[in-house]
mmCIF file as Biopython writes it, N, C-alpha, C and O atoms, coordinates in Angstrom:
data_model
#
loop_
_atom_site.group_PDB
_atom_site.id
_atom_site.type_symbol
_atom_site.label_atom_id
_atom_site.label_alt_id
_atom_site.label_comp_id
_atom_site.label_asym_id
_atom_site.label_entity_id
_atom_site.label_seq_id
_atom_site.pdbx_PDB_ins_code
_atom_site.Cartn_x
_atom_site.Cartn_y
_atom_site.Cartn_z
_atom_site.occupancy
_atom_site.B_iso_or_equiv
_atom_site.auth_seq_id
_atom_site.auth_asym_id
_atom_site.pdbx_PDB_model_num
ATOM 1   N N  . MET A ? 1  ? 81.312 169.802 109.316 1.0 0.0 1  A 1 
ATOM 2   C CA . MET A ? 1  ? 82.753 169.904 109.505 1.0 0.0 1  A 1 
ATOM 3   C C  . MET A ? 1  ? 83.101 169.536 110.948 1.0 0.0 1  A 1 
ATOM 4   O O  . MET A ? 1  ? 82.489 170.040 111.890 1.0 0.0 1  A 1 
ATOM 5   N N  . ARG A ? 2  ? 84.057 168.681 111.108 1.0 0.0 2  A 1 
ATOM 6   C CA . ARG A ? 2  ? 84.484 168.236 112.444 1.0 0.0 2  A 1 
ATOM 7   C C  . ARG A ? 2  ? 85.331 169.283 113.136 1.0 0.0 2  A 1 
ATOM 8   O O  . ARG A ? 2  ? 86.219 169.871 112.519 1.0 0.0 2  A 1 
ATOM 9   N N  . PRO A ? 3  ? 85.065 169.526 114.427 1.0 0.0 3  A 1 
ATOM 10  C CA . PRO A ? 3  ? 85.928 170.475 115.142 1.0 0.0 3  A 1 
ATOM 11  C C  . PRO A ? 3  ? 87.342 169.920 115.287 1.0 0.0 3  A 1 
ATOM 12  O O  . PRO A ? 3  ? 87.553 168.711 115.381 1.0 0.0 3  A 1 
ATOM 13  N N  . ARG A ? 4  ? 88.287 170.828 115.303 1.0 0.0 4  A 1 
ATOM 14  C CA . ARG A ? 4  ? 89.688 170.436 115.446 1.0 0.0 4  A 1 
ATOM 15  C C  . ARG A ? 4  ? 89.905 169.839 116.831 1.0 0.0 4  A 1 
ATOM 16  O O  . ARG A ? 4  ? 89.407 170.355 117.832 1.0 0.0 4  A 1 
ATOM 17  N N  . ALA A ? 5  ? 90.643 168.764 116.868 1.0 0.0 5  A 1 
ATOM 18  C CA . ALA A ? 5  ? 90.936 168.110 118.146 1.0 0.0 5  A 1 
ATOM 19  C C  . ALA A ? 5  ? 91.849 169.008 118.981 1.0 0.0 5  A 1 
ATOM 20  O O  . ALA A ? 5  ? 92.795 169.609 118.471 1.0 0.0 5  A 1 
ATOM 21  N N  . LEU A ? 6  ? 91.541 169.080 120.266 1.0 0.0 6  A 1 
ATOM 22  C CA . LEU A ? 6  ? 92.364 169.879 121.172 1.0 0.0 6  A 1 
ATOM 23  C C  . LEU A ? 6  ? 93.388 168.986 121.857 1.0 0.0 6  A 1 
ATOM 24  O O  . LEU A ? 6  ? 93.112 167.824 122.154 1.0 0.0 6  A 1 
ATOM 25  N N  . ASN A ? 7  ? 94.557 169.531 122.102 1.0 0.0 7  A 1 
ATOM 26  C CA . ASN A ? 7  ? 95.538 168.746 122.841 1.0 0.0 7  A 1 
ATOM 27  C C  . ASN A ? 7  ? 95.221 168.836 124.333 1.0 0.0 7  A 1 
ATOM 28  O O  . ASN A ? 7  ? 94.343 169.595 124.744 1.0 0.0 7  A 1 
ATOM 29  N N  . PHE A ? 8  ? 95.925 168.071 125.122 1.0 0.0 8  A 1 
ATOM 30  C CA . PHE A ? 8  ? 95.632 167.968 126.550 1.0 0.0 8  A 1 
ATOM 31  C C  . PHE A ? 8  ? 95.695 169.323 127.251 1.0 0.0 8  A 1 
ATOM 32  O O  . PHE A ? 8  ? 94.798 169.665 128.022 1.0 0.0 8  A 1 
ATOM 33  N N  . ASP A ? 9  ? 96.745 170.090 126.988 1.0 0.0 9  A 1 
ATOM 34  C CA . ASP A ? 9  ? 96.898 171.395 127.643 1.0 0.0 9  A 1 
ATOM 35  C C  . ASP A ? 9  ? 95.759 172.341 127.281 1.0 0.0 9  A 1 
ATOM 36  O O  . ASP A ? 9  ? 95.279 173.098 128.125 1.0 0.0 9  A 1 
ATOM 37  N N  . GLN A ? 10 ? 95.328 172.294 126.022 1.0 0.0 10 A 1 
ATOM 38  C CA . GLN A ? 10 ? 94.212 173.142 125.607 1.0 0.0 10 A 1 
ATOM 39  C C  . GLN A ? 10 ? 92.924 172.722 126.309 1.0 0.0 10 A 1 
ATOM 40  O O  . GLN A ? 10 ? 92.132 173.569 126.723 1.0 0.0 10 A 1 
ATOM 41  N N  . LEU A ? 11 ? 92.719 171.419 126.442 1.0 0.0 11 A 1 
ATOM 42  C CA . LEU A ? 11 ? 91.532 170.923 127.136 1.0 0.0 11 A 1 
ATOM 43  C C  . LEU A ? 11 ? 91.537 171.339 128.608 1.0 0.0 11 A 1 
ATOM 44  O O  . LEU A ? 11 ? 90.511 171.752 129.150 1.0 0.0 11 A 1 
ATOM 45  N N  . VAL A ? 12 ? 92.695 171.226 129.241 1.0 0.0 12 A 1 
ATOM 46  C CA . VAL A ? 12 ? 92.808 171.627 130.648 1.0 0.0 12 A 1 
ATOM 47  C C  . VAL A ? 12 ? 92.493 173.114 130.785 1.0 0.0 12 A 1 
ATOM 48  O O  . VAL A ? 12 ? 91.741 173.514 131.674 1.0 0.0 12 A 1 
ATOM 49  N N  . LYS A ? 13 ? 93.059 173.920 129.917 1.0 0.0 13 A 1 
ATOM 50  C CA . LYS A ? 13 ? 92.824 175.370 129.959 1.0 0.0 13 A 1 
ATOM 51  C C  . LYS A ? 13 ? 91.340 175.682 129.735 1.0 0.0 13 A 1 
ATOM 52  O O  . LYS A ? 13 ? 90.759 176.509 130.438 1.0 0.0 13 A 1 
ATOM 53  N N  . GLN A ? 14 ? 90.742 175.019 128.758 1.0 0.0 14 A 1 
ATOM 54  C CA . GLN A ? 14 ? 89.325 175.242 128.458 1.0 0.0 14 A 1 
ATOM 55  C C  . GLN A ? 14 ? 88.445 174.817 129.636 1.0 0.0 14 A 1 
ATOM 56  O O  . GLN A ? 14 ? 87.520 175.533 130.019 1.0 0.0 14 A 1 
ATOM 57  N N  . ASN A ? 15 ? 88.737 173.657 130.201 1.0 0.0 15 A 1 
ATOM 58  C CA . ASN A ? 15 ? 87.954 173.170 131.342 1.0 0.0 15 A 1 
ATOM 59  C C  . ASN A ? 15 ? 88.099 174.085 132.552 1.0 0.0 15 A 1 
ATOM 60  O O  . ASN A ? 15 ? 87.125 174.349 133.258 1.0 0.0 15 A 1 
ATOM 61  N N  . LYS A ? 16 ? 89.314 174.568 132.789 1.0 0.0 16 A 1 
ATOM 62  C CA . LYS A ? 16 ? 89.544 175.479 133.913 1.0 0.0 16 A 1 
ATOM 63  C C  . LYS A ? 16 ? 88.733 176.758 133.732 1.0 0.0 16 A 1 
ATOM 64  O O  . LYS A ? 16 ? 88.122 177.250 134.680 1.0 0.0 16 A 1 
ATOM 65  N N  . GLN A ? 17 ? 88.728 177.295 132.512 1.0 0.0 17 A 1 
ATOM 66  C CA . GLN A ? 17 ? 87.971 178.518 132.240 1.0 0.0 17 A 1 
ATOM 67  C C  . GLN A ? 17 ? 86.473 178.274 132.416 1.0 0.0 17 A 1 
ATOM 68  O O  . GLN A ? 17 ? 85.765 179.120 132.962 1.0 0.0 17 A 1 
ATOM 69  N N  . GLU A ? 18 ? 85.993 177.120 131.955 1.0 0.0 18 A 1 
ATOM 70  C CA . GLU A ? 18 ? 84.574 176.793 132.112 1.0 0.0 18 A 1 
ATOM 71  C C  . GLU A ? 18 ? 84.206 176.673 133.591 1.0 0.0 18 A 1 
ATOM 72  O O  . GLU A ? 18 ? 83.131 177.110 134.002 1.0 0.0 18 A 1 
ATOM 73  N N  . LEU A ? 19 ? 85.092 176.085 134.385 1.0 0.0 19 A 1 
ATOM 74  C CA . LEU A ? 19 ? 84.837 175.983 135.826 1.0 0.0 19 A 1 
ATOM 75  C C  . LEU A ? 19 ? 84.796 177.362 136.482 1.0 0.0 19 A 1 
ATOM 76  O O  . LEU A ? 19 ? 83.947 177.620 137.336 1.0 0.0 19 A 1 
ATOM 77  N N  . LEU A ? 20 ? 85.705 178.240 136.089 1.0 0.0 20 A 1 
ATOM 78  C CA . LEU A ? 20 ? 85.709 179.599 136.631 1.0 0.0 20 A 1 
ATOM 79  C C  . LEU A ? 20 ? 84.434 180.344 136.238 1.0 0.0 20 A 1 
ATOM 80  O O  . LEU A ? 20 ? 83.855 181.070 137.045 1.0 0.0 20 A 1 
ATOM 81  N N  . ASP A ? 21 ? 84.006 180.155 134.991 1.0 0.0 21 A 1 
ATOM 82  C CA . ASP A ? 21 ? 82.760 180.785 134.534 1.0 0.0 21 A 1 
ATOM 83  C C  . ASP A ? 21 ? 81.566 180.246 135.318 1.0 0.0 21 A 1 
ATOM 84  O O  . ASP A ? 21 ? 80.688 181.005 135.727 1.0 0.0 21 A 1 
ATOM 85  N N  . ASP A ? 22 ? 81.542 178.931 135.525 1.0 0.0 22 A 1 
ATOM 86  C CA . ASP A ? 22 ? 80.454 178.312 136.287 1.0 0.0 22 A 1 
ATOM 87  C C  . ASP A ? 22 ? 80.440 178.826 137.722 1.0 0.0 22 A 1 
ATOM 88  O O  . ASP A ? 22 ? 79.381 179.108 138.283 1.0 0.0 22 A 1 
ATOM 89  N N  . GLU A ? 23 ? 81.630 178.942 138.306 1.0 0.0 23 A 1 
ATOM 90  C CA . GLU A ? 23 ? 81.731 179.434 139.681 1.0 0.0 23 A 1 
ATOM 91  C C  . GLU A ? 23 ? 81.172 180.856 139.784 1.0 0.0 23 A 1 
ATOM 92  O O  . GLU A ? 23 ? 80.478 181.189 140.745 1.0 0.0 23 A 1 
ATOM 93  N N  . LYS A ? 24 ? 81.478 181.681 138.794 1.0 0.0 24 A 1 
ATOM 94  C CA . LYS A ? 24 ? 80.976 183.058 138.783 1.0 0.0 24 A 1 
ATOM 95  C C  . LYS A ? 24 ? 79.450 183.066 138.667 1.0 0.0 24 A 1 
ATOM 96  O O  . LYS A ? 24 ? 78.777 183.822 139.368 1.0 0.0 24 A 1 
ATOM 97  N N  . LYS A ? 25 ? 78.907 182.226 137.784 1.0 0.0 25 A 1 
ATOM 98  C CA . LYS A ? 25 ? 77.451 182.157 137.619 1.0 0.0 25 A 1 
ATOM 99  C C  . LYS A ? 25 ? 76.779 181.668 138.897 1.0 0.0 25 A 1 
ATOM 100 O O  . LYS A ? 25 ? 75.738 182.190 139.295 1.0 0.0 25 A 1 
ATOM 101 N N  . ILE A ? 26 ? 77.370 180.674 139.533 1.0 0.0 26 A 1 
ATOM 102 C CA . ILE A ? 26 ? 76.811 180.143 140.785 1.0 0.0 26 A 1 
ATOM 103 C C  . ILE A ? 26 ? 76.813 181.223 141.856 1.0 0.0 26 A 1 
ATOM 104 O O  . ILE A ? 26 ? 75.835 181.372 142.588 1.0 0.0 26 A 1 
ATOM 105 N N  . ARG A ? 27 ? 77.893 181.971 141.953 1.0 0.0 27 A 1 
ATOM 106 C CA . ARG A ? 27 ? 77.977 183.045 142.961 1.0 0.0 27 A 1 
ATOM 107 C C  . ARG A ? 27 ? 76.909 184.104 142.709 1.0 0.0 27 A 1 
ATOM 108 O O  . ARG A ? 27 ? 76.298 184.608 143.650 1.0 0.0 27 A 1 
ATOM 109 N N  . GLN A ? 28 ? 76.682 184.443 141.432 1.0 0.0 28 A 1 
ATOM 110 C CA . GLN A ? 28 ? 75.646 185.424 141.103 1.0 0.0 28 A 1 
ATOM 111 C C  . GLN A ? 28 ? 74.267 184.908 141.513 1.0 0.0 28 A 1 
ATOM 112 O O  . GLN A ? 28 ? 73.451 185.668 142.035 1.0 0.0 28 A 1 
ATOM 113 N N  . ILE A ? 29 ? 74.006 183.629 141.282 1.0 0.0 29 A 1 
ATOM 114 C CA . ILE A ? 29 ? 72.733 183.024 141.682 1.0 0.0 29 A 1 
ATOM 115 C C  . ILE A ? 29 ? 72.597 183.048 143.199 1.0 0.0 29 A 1 
ATOM 116 O O  . ILE A ? 29 ? 71.533 183.371 143.728 1.0 0.0 29 A 1 
ATOM 117 N N  . GLU A ? 30 ? 73.690 182.703 143.903 1.0 0.0 30 A 1 
ATOM 118 C CA . GLU A ? 30 ? 73.658 182.724 145.369 1.0 0.0 30 A 1 
ATOM 119 C C  . GLU A ? 30 ? 73.345 184.125 145.894 1.0 0.0 30 A 1 
ATOM 120 O O  . GLU A ? 30 ? 72.562 184.282 146.830 1.0 0.0 30 A 1 
ATOM 121 N N  . LEU A ? 31 ? 73.956 185.131 145.291 1.0 0.0 31 A 1 
ATOM 122 C CA . LEU A ? 31 ? 73.711 186.507 145.732 1.0 0.0 31 A 1 
ATOM 123 C C  . LEU A ? 31 ? 72.259 186.909 145.501 1.0 0.0 31 A 1 
ATOM 124 O O  . LEU A ? 31 ? 71.651 187.570 146.343 1.0 0.0 31 A 1 
ATOM 125 N N  . ARG A ? 32 ? 71.700 186.505 144.349 1.0 0.0 32 A 1 
ATOM 126 C CA . ARG A ? 32 ? 70.287 186.812 144.081 1.0 0.0 32 A 1 
ATOM 127 C C  . ARG A ? 32 ? 69.378 186.110 145.075 1.0 0.0 32 A 1 
ATOM 128 O O  . ARG A ? 32 ? 68.409 186.698 145.555 1.0 0.0 32 A 1 
ATOM 129 N N  . LEU A ? 33 ? 69.685 184.845 145.389 1.0 0.0 33 A 1 
ATOM 130 C CA . LEU A ? 33 ? 68.876 184.105 146.359 1.0 0.0 33 A 1 
ATOM 131 C C  . LEU A ? 33 ? 68.965 184.735 147.747 1.0 0.0 33 A 1 
ATOM 132 O O  . LEU A ? 33 ? 67.957 184.855 148.444 1.0 0.0 33 A 1 
ATOM 133 N N  . GLU A ? 34 ? 70.173 185.137 148.144 1.0 0.0 34 A 1 
ATOM 134 C CA . GLU A ? 34 ? 70.338 185.784 149.448 1.0 0.0 34 A 1 
ATOM 135 C C  . GLU A ? 34 ? 69.539 187.081 149.513 1.0 0.0 34 A 1 
ATOM 136 O O  . GLU A ? 34 ? 68.929 187.382 150.539 1.0 0.0 34 A 1 
ATOM 137 N N  . LYS A ? 35 ? 69.538 187.850 148.426 1.0 0.0 35 A 1 
ATOM 138 C CA . LYS A ? 35 ? 68.778 189.100 148.397 1.0 0.0 35 A 1 
ATOM 139 C C  . LYS A ? 35 ? 67.284 188.810 148.488 1.0 0.0 35 A 1 
ATOM 140 O O  . LYS A ? 35 ? 66.569 189.469 149.242 1.0 0.0 35 A 1 
ATOM 141 N N  . LYS A ? 36 ? 66.808 187.832 147.727 1.0 0.0 36 A 1 
ATOM 142 C CA . LYS A ? 36 ? 65.383 187.488 147.790 1.0 0.0 36 A 1 
ATOM 143 C C  . LYS A ? 36 ? 65.005 187.026 149.187 1.0 0.0 36 A 1 
ATOM 144 O O  . LYS A ? 36 ? 63.931 187.360 149.688 1.0 0.0 36 A 1 
ATOM 145 N N  . HIS A ? 37 ? 65.887 186.259 149.814 1.0 0.0 37 A 1 
ATOM 146 C CA . HIS A ? 37 ? 65.618 185.780 151.172 1.0 0.0 37 A 1 
ATOM 147 C C  . HIS A ? 37 ? 65.547 186.961 152.145 1.0 0.0 37 A 1 
ATOM 148 O O  . HIS A ? 37 ? 64.638 187.041 152.970 1.0 0.0 37 A 1 
ATOM 149 N N  . ARG A ? 38 ? 66.517 187.874 152.039 1.0 0.0 38 A 1 
ATOM 150 C CA . ARG A ? 38 ? 66.506 189.059 152.909 1.0 0.0 38 A 1 
ATOM 151 C C  . ARG A ? 38 ? 65.240 189.879 152.691 1.0 0.0 38 A 1 
ATOM 152 O O  . ARG A ? 38 ? 64.614 190.335 153.649 1.0 0.0 38 A 1 
ATOM 153 N N  . ASP A ? 39 ? 64.865 190.063 151.423 1.0 0.0 39 A 1 
ATOM 154 C CA . ASP A ? 39 ? 63.654 190.827 151.117 1.0 0.0 39 A 1 
ATOM 155 C C  . ASP A ? 39 ? 62.425 190.141 151.700 1.0 0.0 39 A 1 
ATOM 156 O O  . ASP A ? 39 ? 61.546 190.802 152.252 1.0 0.0 39 A 1 
ATOM 157 N N  . LEU A ? 40 ? 62.361 188.823 151.579 1.0 0.0 40 A 1 
ATOM 158 C CA . LEU A ? 40 ? 61.217 188.067 152.094 1.0 0.0 40 A 1 
ATOM 159 C C  . LEU A ? 40 ? 61.167 188.140 153.614 1.0 0.0 40 A 1 
ATOM 160 O O  . LEU A ? 40 ? 60.101 188.366 154.186 1.0 0.0 40 A 1 
ATOM 161 N N  . VAL A ? 41 ? 62.298 187.954 154.270 1.0 0.0 41 A 1 
ATOM 162 C CA . VAL A ? 41 ? 62.348 188.017 155.730 1.0 0.0 41 A 1 
ATOM 163 C C  . VAL A ? 41 ? 61.988 189.428 156.188 1.0 0.0 41 A 1 
ATOM 164 O O  . VAL A ? 41 ? 61.266 189.598 157.170 1.0 0.0 41 A 1 
ATOM 165 N N  . GLY A ? 42 ? 62.484 190.426 155.487 1.0 0.0 42 A 1 
ATOM 166 C CA . GLY A ? 42 ? 62.154 191.805 155.825 1.0 0.0 42 A 1 
ATOM 167 C C  . GLY A ? 42 ? 60.676 192.078 155.654 1.0 0.0 42 A 1 
ATOM 168 O O  . GLY A ? 42 ? 60.073 192.774 156.470 1.0 0.0 42 A 1 
ATOM 169 N N  . PHE A ? 43 ? 60.086 191.537 154.600 1.0 0.0 43 A 1 
ATOM 170 C CA . PHE A ? 43 ? 58.656 191.716 154.353 1.0 0.0 43 A 1 
ATOM 171 C C  . PHE A ? 43 ? 57.840 191.059 155.451 1.0 0.0 43 A 1 
ATOM 172 O O  . PHE A ? 43 ? 56.867 191.636 155.937 1.0 0.0 43 A 1 
ATOM 173 N N  . GLU A ? 44 ? 58.236 189.846 155.847 1.0 0.0 44 A 1 
ATOM 174 C CA . GLU A ? 44 ? 57.521 189.141 156.913 1.0 0.0 44 A 1 
ATOM 175 C C  . GLU A ? 44 ? 57.649 189.900 158.235 1.0 0.0 44 A 1 
ATOM 176 O O  . GLU A ? 44 ? 56.692 189.966 159.007 1.0 0.0 44 A 1 
ATOM 177 N N  . SER A ? 45 ? 58.813 190.467 158.496 1.0 0.0 45 A 1 
ATOM 178 C CA . SER A ? 45 ? 59.017 191.243 159.727 1.0 0.0 45 A 1 
ATOM 179 C C  . SER A ? 45 ? 58.113 192.472 159.732 1.0 0.0 45 A 1 
ATOM 180 O O  . SER A ? 45 ? 57.525 192.811 160.759 1.0 0.0 45 A 1 
ATOM 181 N N  . GLU A ? 46 ? 58.006 193.133 158.590 1.0 0.0 46 A 1 
ATOM 182 C CA . GLU A ? 46 ? 57.140 194.311 158.490 1.0 0.0 46 A 1 
ATOM 183 C C  . GLU A ? 46 ? 55.684 193.924 158.730 1.0 0.0 46 A 1 
ATOM 184 O O  . GLU A ? 46 ? 54.951 194.652 159.399 1.0 0.0 46 A 1 
ATOM 185 N N  . GLU A ? 47 ? 55.259 192.774 158.185 1.0 0.0 47 A 1 
ATOM 186 C CA . GLU A ? 47 ? 53.882 192.316 158.385 1.0 0.0 47 A 1 
ATOM 187 C C  . GLU A ? 47 ? 53.610 192.064 159.862 1.0 0.0 47 A 1 
ATOM 188 O O  . GLU A ? 47 ? 52.550 192.429 160.370 1.0 0.0 47 A 1 
ATOM 189 N N  . LEU A ? 48 ? 54.565 191.438 160.554 1.0 0.0 48 A 1 
ATOM 190 C CA . LEU A ? 48 ? 54.379 191.146 161.975 1.0 0.0 48 A 1 
ATOM 191 C C  . LEU A ? 48 ? 54.298 192.434 162.789 1.0 0.0 48 A 1 
ATOM 192 O O  . LEU A ? 48 ? 53.532 192.517 163.749 1.0 0.0 48 A 1 
ATOM 193 N N  . GLU A ? 49 ? 55.087 193.437 162.407 1.0 0.0 49 A 1 
ATOM 194 C CA . GLU A ? 49 ? 55.073 194.705 163.131 1.0 0.0 49 A 1 
ATOM 195 C C  . GLU A ? 49 ? 53.743 195.429 162.954 1.0 0.0 49 A 1 
ATOM 196 O O  . GLU A ? 49 ? 53.304 196.157 163.844 1.0 0.0 49 A 1 
ATOM 197 N N  . LEU A ? 50 ? 53.103 195.226 161.800 1.0 0.0 50 A 1 
ATOM 198 C CA . LEU A ? 50 ? 51.833 195.898 161.531 1.0 0.0 50 A 1 
ATOM 199 C C  . LEU A ? 50 ? 50.678 195.275 162.309 1.0 0.0 50 A 1 
ATOM 200 O O  . LEU A ? 50 ? 49.655 195.926 162.523 1.0 0.0 50 A 1 
ATOM 201 N N  . LYS A ? 51 ? 50.830 194.025 162.733 1.0 0.0 51 A 1 
ATOM 202 C CA . LYS A ? 51 ? 49.736 193.326 163.429 1.0 0.0 51 A 1 
ATOM 203 C C  . LYS A ? 51 ? 49.622 193.722 164.867 1.0 0.0 51 A 1 
ATOM 204 O O  . LYS A ? 51 ? 48.751 193.220 165.578 1.0 0.0 51 A 1 
#
């Protein structure tokens, strides 16, 4: 069964929502990467202090 064709306004709305969802996912990934980086830098600092 073919999906119903969307009109221009519906496509714009759908694309805008997808972009907002993507932006949220990207921000979550960035936050996880920043945390991993902080944890890694903190771990390396602790190792240097132990030496």
